[in-house]
C-alpha positions as CSV (number, residue, x, y, z in Angstrom):
1,M,4.4,-2.3,27.5
2,I,7.6,-0.5,26.7
3,T,6.7,-0.7,23.0
4,A,3.6,1.3,23.7
5,L,5.8,3.9,25.4
6,L,7.7,4.2,22.1
7,I,4.5,5.5,20.6
8,A,3.3,7.5,23.6
9,L,6.5,9.5,24.3
10,P,6.8,11.4,21.0
11,L,3.0,11.9,20.9
12,L,3.0,13.5,24.4
13,A,6.2,15.4,23.7
14,G,4.6,16.7,20.5
15,L,1.4,17.8,22.2
16,F,3.5,19.6,24.9
17,T,5.7,21.3,22.3
18,L,2.6,22.5,20.5
19,F,1.8,24.7,23.5
20,V,5.3,26.1,24.2
21,K,5.8,29.5,22.6
22,G,8.9,30.9,20.9
23,E,12.3,29.3,20.9
24,G,11.6,27.1,23.9
25,A,9.7,24.7,21.6
26,K,12.9,23.5,19.9
27,R,14.5,22.7,23.3
28,I,11.5,20.8,24.5
29,A,11.3,18.9,21.1
30,L,15.0,18.0,21.4
31,A,14.6,16.8,24.9
32,G,11.6,14.6,23.9
33,A,13.4,13.2,20.9
34,F,16.5,12.4,23.1
35,L,14.4,10.7,25.7
36,E,12.9,8.6,22.9
37,F,16.4,7.6,21.8
38,V,17.2,6.6,25.4
39,L,14.0,4.6,25.6
40,S,14.9,2.8,22.3
41,L,18.3,1.8,23.8
42,A,16.4,0.3,26.8
43,V,14.3,-1.6,24.3
44,L,17.5,-2.8,22.6
45,Y,18.9,-4.0,26.0
46,L,15.7,-5.9,26.8
47,Y,15.6,-7.4,23.3
48,K,19.2,-8.6,23.5
49,Q,18.6,-10.2,26.9
50,N,15.5,-12.0,25.7
51,P,13.7,-11.4,22.3
52,Q,10.6,-13.0,23.7
53,N,10.4,-10.6,26.7
54,E,6.7,-9.9,27.4
55,H,7.5,-6.2,28.0
56,L,8.5,-5.9,24.3
57,A,4.9,-6.6,23.1
58,F,1.6,-4.8,23.7
59,K,-1.8,-6.0,22.6
60,A,-5.2,-4.6,23.3
61,T,-8.5,-5.2,21.5
62,W,-9.5,-2.2,19.3
63,I,-12.4,-3.1,17.0
64,E,-13.4,-6.5,18.2
65,S,-16.1,-7.1,15.5
66,L,-13.5,-6.8,12.7
67,G,-10.7,-8.6,14.6
68,I,-8.6,-5.4,14.8
69,S,-6.2,-5.0,17.7
70,F,-3.7,-2.4,18.8
71,H,-0.8,-4.9,18.6
72,L,2.8,-3.8,18.8
73,S,5.7,-6.1,18.6
74,L,9.4,-6.2,17.6
75,N,11.8,-8.3,15.7
76,G,15.4,-7.5,14.9
77,I,14.6,-5.8,11.6
78,G,12.0,-3.5,13.1
79,L,14.2,-2.7,16.1
80,C,17.0,-1.7,13.7
81,L,14.7,0.8,12.0
82,V,13.3,2.1,15.4
83,L,17.0,2.7,16.4
84,L,17.6,4.5,13.1
85,T,14.5,6.7,13.6
86,T,15.2,7.6,17.3
87,F,18.9,8.3,16.4
88,L,18.2,10.6,13.5
89,V,15.2,12.6,14.8
90,P,17.3,14.3,17.6
91,L,20.0,15.1,15.0
92,I,17.4,16.5,12.6
93,I,15.9,18.7,15.3
94,L,19.4,19.9,16.6
95,S,20.5,20.7,13.0
96,S,17.7,23.1,12.7
97,F,18.5,25.1,15.8
98,S,20.4,27.8,13.8
99,R,17.5,28.2,11.3
100,E,14.6,30.5,12.1
101,Q,11.2,28.8,11.9
102,K,8.0,30.8,11.3
103,N,6.0,28.8,13.9
104,P,8.5,26.8,16.0
105,S,5.9,25.2,18.3
106,L,3.9,23.8,15.3
107,F,7.0,22.8,13.3
108,Y,8.7,20.9,16.0
109,S,5.5,19.2,17.2
110,L,4.9,18.0,13.6
111,V,8.4,16.5,13.6
112,L,7.6,14.6,16.8
113,F,4.2,13.5,15.6
114,M,5.8,12.1,12.5
115,Q,8.4,10.3,14.7
116,M,5.5,8.7,16.5
117,A,3.9,7.5,13.3
118,L,7.2,6.2,11.9
119,V,8.0,4.2,15.0
120,G,4.4,2.9,14.8
121,V,5.0,1.6,11.2
122,F,8.1,-0.4,12.3
123,I,6.5,-2.0,15.4
124,A,2.8,-2.5,14.3
125,H,1.9,-6.2,14.3
126,D,-1.7,-5.8,13.0
127,G,-2.4,-5.1,9.4
128,F,-5.0,-2.4,9.9
129,L,-2.8,-0.7,12.6
130,F,0.1,-0.8,10.2
131,Y,-2.0,1.0,7.6
132,I,-3.2,3.6,10.1
133,F,0.4,4.5,11.1
134,W,1.4,4.4,7.4
135,E,-1.1,7.1,6.6
136,L,-0.5,9.1,9.8
137,A,3.2,9.5,8.8
138,L,2.1,11.3,5.7
139,I,0.1,14.1,7.4
140,P,2.8,15.8,9.4
141,I,5.4,15.8,6.6
142,W,2.8,17.2,4.2
143,F,2.2,20.1,6.5
144,I,5.9,20.6,7.1
145,C,6.6,20.7,3.3
146,L,3.6,22.9,2.6
147,M,4.1,25.5,5.4
148,C,7.9,25.7,5.5
149,G,9.0,24.7,2.0
150,E,10.7,26.7,-0.6
151,G,9.5,28.1,-4.0
152,E,6.2,29.4,-5.3
153,N,5.2,26.0,-6.6
154,R,5.5,24.2,-3.3
155,G,1.7,23.9,-3.0
156,K,1.5,22.1,-6.3
157,I,4.5,19.9,-5.5
158,T,3.4,18.9,-2.1
159,F,-0.1,18.1,-3.4
160,K,1.4,15.8,-6.0
161,F,3.4,14.1,-3.3
162,F,0.3,13.7,-1.1
163,V,-1.8,12.3,-4.0
164,Y,0.9,9.9,-5.2
165,T,1.5,8.4,-1.7
166,L,-2.1,8.3,-0.7
167,F,-3.1,6.6,-4.0
168,G,-0.4,4.0,-3.6
169,S,-1.5,3.4,0.0
170,L,-5.0,2.5,-1.1
171,F,-3.7,-0.3,-3.2
172,M,-1.9,-1.7,-0.2
173,L,-5.1,-1.4,1.9
174,A,-6.9,-3.3,-0.9
175,G,-4.3,-6.1,-0.7
176,L,-4.5,-6.3,3.1
177,I,-8.3,-6.4,2.9
178,Y,-8.1,-9.2,0.4
179,L,-5.9,-11.2,2.7
180,Y,-8.2,-10.5,5.6
181,Y,-11.2,-11.9,3.8
182,H,-9.2,-15.0,2.8
183,S,-7.8,-15.6,6.3
184,P,-8.7,-18.6,8.5
185,E,-9.6,-16.3,11.4
186,N,-11.4,-13.1,12.0
187,S,-8.2,-11.2,12.7
188,W,-5.9,-8.6,11.1
189,S,-2.9,-10.0,13.0
190,W,0.4,-10.4,11.1
191,E,0.4,-14.2,11.6
192,N,-3.2,-14.6,10.4
193,L,-2.6,-12.5,7.2
194,Q,0.5,-14.5,6.5
195,R,-1.3,-17.7,6.7
196,A,-4.0,-16.3,4.4
197,G,-1.4,-15.1,1.8
198,M,0.5,-18.3,1.8
199,S,-2.7,-20.4,1.3
200,L,-3.5,-18.5,-1.9
201,P,-2.7,-19.9,-5.4
202,P,0.3,-18.3,-7.2
203,E,-2.0,-16.2,-9.5
204,K,-3.8,-14.6,-6.6
205,Q,-0.6,-14.1,-4.7
206,G,0.7,-12.2,-7.8
207,L,-2.3,-9.9,-7.6
208,V,-1.7,-9.1,-3.9
209,F,2.0,-8.7,-4.7
210,W,1.4,-6.0,-7.2
211,A,-1.2,-4.2,-5.0
212,M,1.2,-4.0,-2.1
213,F,4.3,-3.5,-4.1
214,L,2.8,-0.4,-5.7
215,A,2.4,1.3,-2.4
216,F,6.0,0.4,-1.3
217,A,7.4,1.4,-4.7
218,V,5.9,4.8,-4.5
219,K,7.1,5.4,-1.0
220,M,10.8,4.3,-1.7
221,P,10.5,5.4,-4.6
222,V,11.2,3.0,-7.5
223,F,11.0,3.8,-11.2
224,P,8.6,4.7,-12.7
225,F,6.8,5.8,-9.5
226,H,9.6,8.2,-8.5
227,T,8.5,11.4,-10.2
228,W,7.2,13.0,-7.0
229,Q,10.5,12.7,-5.2
230,P,13.1,15.1,-6.7
231,D,10.8,18.1,-6.7
232,T,9.5,17.3,-3.2
233,Y,13.0,16.9,-1.8
234,V,14.2,20.1,-3.3
235,S,11.2,22.2,-2.2
236,A,10.9,20.8,1.3
237,P,12.7,22.5,4.2
238,T,15.9,20.7,5.1
239,P,14.5,19.0,8.2
240,G,11.6,17.8,6.1
241,T,13.9,16.4,3.4
242,M,15.9,14.7,6.1
243,L,12.8,13.0,7.4
244,L,11.7,12.0,4.0
245,S,15.0,10.6,2.8
246,G,16.5,9.4,6.0
247,I,13.5,7.6,7.5
248,M,10.2,7.8,5.6
249,L,11.4,6.0,2.5
250,K,12.5,3.1,4.8
251,M,8.8,2.5,5.3
252,G,8.7,1.1,1.8
253,T,11.7,-1.1,2.1
254,F,10.5,-2.3,5.5
255,G,7.1,-3.1,4.0
256,L,8.8,-5.3,1.4
257,L,10.7,-7.1,4.1
258,F,8.1,-7.6,6.8
259,W,4.8,-7.5,5.0
260,L,5.1,-8.4,1.4
261,M,7.7,-11.2,1.4
262,P,6.1,-13.3,4.2
263,M,2.6,-12.8,2.8
264,V,2.9,-13.8,-0.8
265,P,6.2,-15.6,-1.4
266,Q,5.0,-17.3,-4.6
267,G,3.9,-13.9,-5.9
268,I,7.4,-12.7,-5.4
269,E,8.8,-15.9,-7.1
270,K,6.5,-15.2,-10.1
271,W,7.0,-11.5,-10.4
272,G,10.3,-10.9,-8.5
273,M,12.3,-10.6,-11.7
274,A,10.1,-7.9,-13.0
275,A,10.3,-6.0,-9.7
276,I,14.0,-6.3,-9.5
277,G,14.2,-5.1,-13.1
278,L,12.4,-1.9,-12.1
279,S,14.7,-1.5,-9.1
280,V,17.8,-1.9,-11.3
281,I,16.4,0.6,-13.8
282,S,16.1,3.0,-10.9
283,I,19.7,2.6,-10.0
284,V,21.0,3.3,-13.5
285,Y,18.4,5.9,-14.5
286,A,18.7,7.9,-11.3
287,S,22.5,7.8,-11.3
288,C,22.6,9.1,-14.8
289,L,20.3,11.9,-13.9
290,A,22.3,12.7,-10.8
291,I,25.5,13.1,-13.0
292,V,23.9,15.9,-15.1
293,Q,22.3,17.9,-12.2
294,K,23.4,21.4,-11.6
295,D,21.6,21.8,-8.3
296,L,23.4,20.1,-5.4
297,K,20.2,19.2,-3.5
298,R,18.5,17.7,-6.6
299,L,21.7,15.7,-7.2
300,I,21.4,14.2,-3.7
301,A,17.7,13.5,-4.3
302,Y,18.4,11.4,-7.4
303,S,21.3,9.6,-5.6
304,S,18.8,8.5,-3.0
305,I,16.6,6.9,-5.7
306,A,19.6,5.0,-6.9
307,H,20.6,3.7,-3.4
308,V,17.1,2.7,-2.6
309,G,16.8,0.9,-5.9
310,L,19.7,-1.3,-4.8
311,I,18.1,-2.0,-1.4
312,A,14.9,-3.1,-3.1
313,A,16.8,-5.3,-5.5
314,G,18.6,-7.0,-2.6
315,I,15.3,-7.7,-0.8
316,L,13.6,-9.1,-3.8
317,A,16.7,-11.4,-4.5
318,F,15.3,-13.5,-1.7
319,N,18.5,-14.7,0.0
320,A,20.3,-14.1,3.3
321,Q,23.0,-11.8,1.8
322,G,20.5,-9.6,0.1
323,L,18.3,-9.3,3.1
324,Q,21.1,-8.7,5.5
325,G,22.6,-6.1,3.1
326,A,19.2,-4.4,2.8
327,V,18.9,-3.9,6.6
328,M,22.5,-2.6,6.9
329,Q,22.1,-0.3,3.9
330,M,18.8,1.1,5.2
331,L,20.6,2.2,8.3
332,S,23.7,3.4,6.4
333,H,21.7,5.3,3.8
334,G,19.6,7.0,6.5
335,I,22.7,8.3,8.3
336,N,24.6,9.3,5.1
337,V,21.7,11.1,3.4
338,V,20.8,13.1,6.5
339,G,24.5,14.2,6.6
340,L,24.5,15.1,2.9
341,F,21.3,17.2,3.1
342,L,22.6,19.0,6.2
343,I,25.8,19.8,4.2
344,V,23.7,21.2,1.3
345,D,21.7,23.3,3.8
346,I,24.9,24.7,5.4
347,I,26.2,25.7,1.9
348,Y,22.9,27.2,0.9
349,S,22.5,29.2,4.1
350,R,25.9,30.8,3.6
351,T,26.0,31.4,-0.1
352,G,22.4,31.6,-1.1
353,T,22.8,29.1,-3.9
354,R,23.0,25.4,-4.6
355,E,24.2,25.7,-8.2
356,L,27.5,23.8,-8.6
357,A,28.8,26.3,-11.2
358,K,28.6,29.2,-8.7
359,L,30.4,27.4,-5.9
360,G,34.0,26.3,-5.4
361,G,37.1,26.6,-3.2
362,I,35.3,26.2,0.2
363,R,38.1,23.9,1.3
364,N,40.5,26.9,1.1
365,V,38.3,28.9,3.5
366,N,36.9,26.2,5.8
367,P,39.0,23.0,5.7
368,Q,37.2,21.4,8.7
369,F,33.9,21.5,6.9
370,A,35.5,20.1,3.8
371,A,37.0,17.2,5.8
372,L,33.6,16.4,7.4
373,Y,31.9,16.6,4.0
374,L,34.5,14.2,2.5
375,V,33.9,11.5,5.1
376,V,30.1,11.7,4.6
377,L,30.6,11.6,0.8
378,L,32.9,8.5,1.1
379,G,30.3,6.7,3.1
380,A,27.7,7.5,0.4
381,V,30.0,6.1,-2.3
382,A,30.7,2.9,-0.2
383,L,34.4,3.3,0.4
384,P,35.7,0.3,2.4
385,L,35.8,1.0,6.2
386,T,32.7,3.2,5.9
387,N,29.2,2.1,6.6
388,G,28.1,2.2,3.0
389,F,30.5,-0.5,1.9
390,V,29.1,-3.2,4.2
391,G,25.6,-2.9,2.9
392,E,26.4,-2.4,-0.8
393,F,28.8,-5.4,-0.8
394,L,26.1,-7.7,0.7
395,L,23.4,-6.3,-1.6
396,I,25.4,-6.8,-4.8
397,T,26.4,-10.3,-3.5
398,G,22.7,-11.1,-2.9
399,V,21.7,-9.9,-6.4
400,Y,24.6,-11.8,-8.0
401,Q,23.3,-15.0,-6.4
402,F,19.9,-14.3,-7.9
403,N,21.0,-13.3,-11.4
404,V,24.5,-12.5,-12.7
405,W,23.4,-9.9,-15.2
406,M,21.2,-8.1,-12.8
407,S,24.2,-7.8,-10.4
408,V,26.3,-6.3,-13.3
409,F,23.8,-3.5,-13.8
410,A,23.1,-3.1,-10.0
411,G,26.9,-2.8,-9.4
412,L,27.0,0.3,-11.6
413,T,25.8,2.2,-8.6
414,I,29.4,2.1,-7.2
415,I,30.9,3.5,-10.4
416,L,28.2,6.0,-11.2
417,G,27.9,7.0,-7.6
418,A,31.6,7.8,-7.4
419,V,31.3,9.9,-10.6
420,Y,28.5,12.2,-9.5
421,M,29.6,12.4,-5.8
422,L,33.2,13.1,-6.4
423,R,32.5,15.6,-9.3
424,S,30.1,17.5,-7.0
425,Y,32.7,17.6,-4.2
426,Q,35.3,18.9,-6.7
427,A,32.9,21.6,-7.9
428,V,31.9,22.7,-4.4
429,M,35.0,22.3,-2.3
430,L,38.1,22.4,-4.6
431,G,39.5,24.9,-7.0
432,N,39.4,28.7,-6.6
433,T,36.8,30.5,-4.4
434,S,34.0,32.4,-6.0
435,S,32.5,35.7,-4.9
436,L,30.0,33.7,-2.9
437,T,32.4,31.4,-1.2
438,A,35.4,33.7,-0.5
439,S,34.2,34.5,3.0
440,F,32.5,31.2,3.8
441,P,31.6,31.5,7.6
442,S,32.5,28.8,10.1
443,L,30.0,26.2,11.2
444,H,27.6,26.8,14.1
445,A,28.0,24.7,17.2
446,N,24.9,22.7,16.5
447,E,26.0,21.9,13.0
448,K,29.4,20.7,14.1
449,I,27.9,18.4,16.8
450,V,25.5,16.8,14.2
451,L,28.2,16.4,11.6
452,F,30.7,14.9,14.1
453,I,28.1,12.4,15.3
454,I,27.3,11.4,11.7
455,V,30.9,11.0,10.8
456,F,31.5,8.9,13.9
457,A,28.6,6.7,13.0
458,I,29.8,6.3,9.4
459,L,33.3,5.2,10.5
460,A,32.1,3.1,13.5
461,L,29.6,1.1,11.4
462,G,32.1,0.7,8.6
463,V,34.8,-0.7,10.9
464,Y,32.6,-2.8,13.1
465,P,29.1,-3.5,11.7
466,K,28.8,-6.8,13.6
467,P,26.4,-5.7,16.3
468,L,23.8,-4.5,13.8
469,L,24.3,-7.5,11.6
470,D,23.9,-9.8,14.6
471,L,20.7,-8.0,15.7
472,A,19.0,-8.5,12.3
473,E,20.3,-12.0,11.5
474,P,17.8,-14.1,13.5
475,A,14.9,-12.2,12.0
476,V,16.3,-12.6,8.5
477,Q,16.8,-16.4,9.0
478,D,13.3,-16.8,10.5
479,L,11.9,-14.9,7.5
480,L,13.7,-17.2,5.0
481,N,12.9,-20.4,6.9
482,S,9.2,-19.5,6.9
483,I,8.9,-18.8,3.1
484,Q,11.6,-20.8,1.4
485,P,9.7,-24.1,1.5
486,Q,7.1,-22.5,-0.9
487,V,9.7,-20.9,-3.2
488,V,11.9,-22.6,-5.8
489,T,15.5,-21.3,-5.6
490,P,16.3,-19.1,-8.7
């Protein structure tokens, strides 16, 4: 029953926020998001006591004639992403407190509605319900980007984003329907769809693999399905960009882990090398584009493609190190990228520009901000003792076990990431001040709180990642044990 509350609480809080006028909306939204985080900690406590606790699952018949049920359940991987979502959403809301919103009640209610859908994606245990939550997550972020975004072309940009993701989702739905009609029972349950997928011959598993992989590749995104991402991230308001990069793209990587791998393992065995190739191309291609960017926000957008490419490669490598690294890096990337986009927003709100050439010397004016920025940046470039190092080390190890040459190119993310991140820090923070940065104001209280929390999380997970690794490990092992008998080790 408590999993149902994870869905109900942000939904009710969003509805309540919708009817609160003025600035009170953001306080109600923050309170609702914080309560959701507390509830997720209670779920974590129950799960650690007993993963099979009956209160951690909820099932009710929905459309009986089609075998569709409102079935919610948790494993260690889904719980990690629920914790990431409920941890980041309050920070995203709090970070926006010093920014004026045109319609606060609508804006913050949309954020909470999106949180509800995101949590639903990570705990849905019915294929049709998973698809419903998948599509529901698209609607609030589309309105957020359209109504509150920047630039005259935001309508065209958000329309491209909507069409790309909706089009990819239809392929996933086709794959799920195909599995349903080949299943032994009249049910959309995860277990039934898995049995259906594993019973298919390799050629048909390959077809289902590409249908579902396309949807996940668009959402992450992976080359060449990435073209919607940079423009959308740049034109979206900062909270929208944080939701997209910090949480929403994890829907794609979670889909690979929880829905694609168990359903069609022989499809991944047949086409995994090609999919990893696309992921590795994403790493190198996006990193090279990030190096030449002149706009700081666009630079971070391309860096996100590179990081997610490595996560996808680690998942498709099909081994324990790759899967464990993927879970860890999903959490680390979410924390780091939210911090980076907040830093970009702080700089833009005070200088009116994101162009690297017009910035510089902020450390001379605000050394505290420079220090916080540096820690977030070091987490993003995977410095040892930061959260990014743990995930990237495991991911590259996993890809190396799969294919040495793939790991060589995947490992370029460390070198290239250091190049574009450190160069951007040098351009923004070091050197002489410009006319725009000479009187850089101090941080607002809400901005300090969010950055300090993010910095603490980066260091804490870098120094002691064991609790999260232990939380995900049983689910990773169960996943491997269920599919490896059908798969020949590369």
